[in-house]
C-alpha positions in Angstrom: 15.8 -11.3 12.3 18.1 -13.6 10.4 21.8 -12.8 10.2 21.4 -12.0 6.4 18.6 -9.5 7.1 18.6 -5.8 6.6 16.5 -3.4 8.7 15.1 -0.3 7.0 13.3 2.4 9.0 11.6 5.3 7.3 8.8 5.6 9.9 9.8 7.2 13.3 13.1 7.1 15.0 11.6 6.1 18.4 10.3 2.7 17.1 13.9 1.4 16.9 16.0 0.7 20.0 19.1 2.4 18.6 21.5 0.8 21.2 20.1 -2.7 20.3 20.4 -1.9 16.6 24.1 -0.9 17.1 24.8 -4.0 19.0 23.0 -6.3 16.5 25.0 -4.7 13.7 28.4 -4.8 15.4 27.8 -8.4 16.5 26.7 -9.4 13.0 23.2 -10.6 14.2 21.9 -8.7 11.2 23.7 -7.9 8.0 23.0 -4.2 7.8 20.5 -1.4 8.3 19.4 1.9 6.7 17.6 4.5 8.7 16.1 7.7 7.4 14.8 8.7 10.9 16.6 8.8 14.2 16.1 9.8 17.8 17.0 12.5 18.4 16.8 14.0 15.0 19.2 15.2 13.8 21.8 12.9 15.5 24.5 14.8 17.4 27.9 14.8 15.6 29.4 12.5 18.3 26.5 10.0 18.4 27.6 6.3 18.4 25.6 5.4 15.4 27.8 7.4 13.1 30.6 5.0 13.6 28.7 1.8 12.7 30.1 0.7 9.3 27.1 -1.5 8.2 24.6 1.3 8.9 23.4 3.8 6.3 21.9 7.0 7.8 20.1 9.2 5.2 19.1 12.8 5.8 15.3 12.4 6.1 14.5 14.7 3.1 12.4 12.4 0.9 9.6 14.8 0.0 8.7 15.1 -3.7 9.0 18.5 -5.4 5.2 18.6 -6.0 4.5 18.1 -2.3 7.2 20.4 -1.1 6.1 23.3 -3.4 2.5 23.1 -2.1 3.7 22.9 1.6 6.1 25.8 1.2 3.5 27.9 -0.5 1.0 27.2 2.3 3.6 28.0 5.0 4.5 31.2 3.2 0.8 32.2 3.1 0.4 31.5 6.8 3.6 33.3 7.8 2.9 36.4 5.8 -0.5 36.7 7.5 1.1 36.1 10.9 3.8 38.7 10.2 1.2 41.3 9.0 -0.8 40.7 12.2 2.2 40.8 14.5 1.8 37.1 15.5 4.5 34.4 15.9 5.7 32.7 12.7 5.3 29.0 12.1 8.3 26.8 11.6 11.1 29.2 12.6 14.6 27.8 12.3 16.2 26.6 15.5 20.0 26.8 14.8 20.9 25.4 18.2 18.9 22.3 17.4 20.3 22.0 13.9 17.1 22.5 11.9 
């Protein structure tokens, strides 16, 4: 990439070598980057990428209200059925993992 280039990743965190990205940004090989996905996700609070000034990290929450409403309604339908039948719920919160 040219030194005035910006990298944007909204695909999967694993497709970017995050150490190489950090180095490219710190050494000004590229002008900046914005990533909506990371590996791991979410990034730990002490991860090295948080301190890179020319890197924007967004929270990976780009769903539209129309899509989210449908997905949540379907999840609710599935989980009510699972709960009634004494089966495991889908998508349980994992506080230790941060999501």
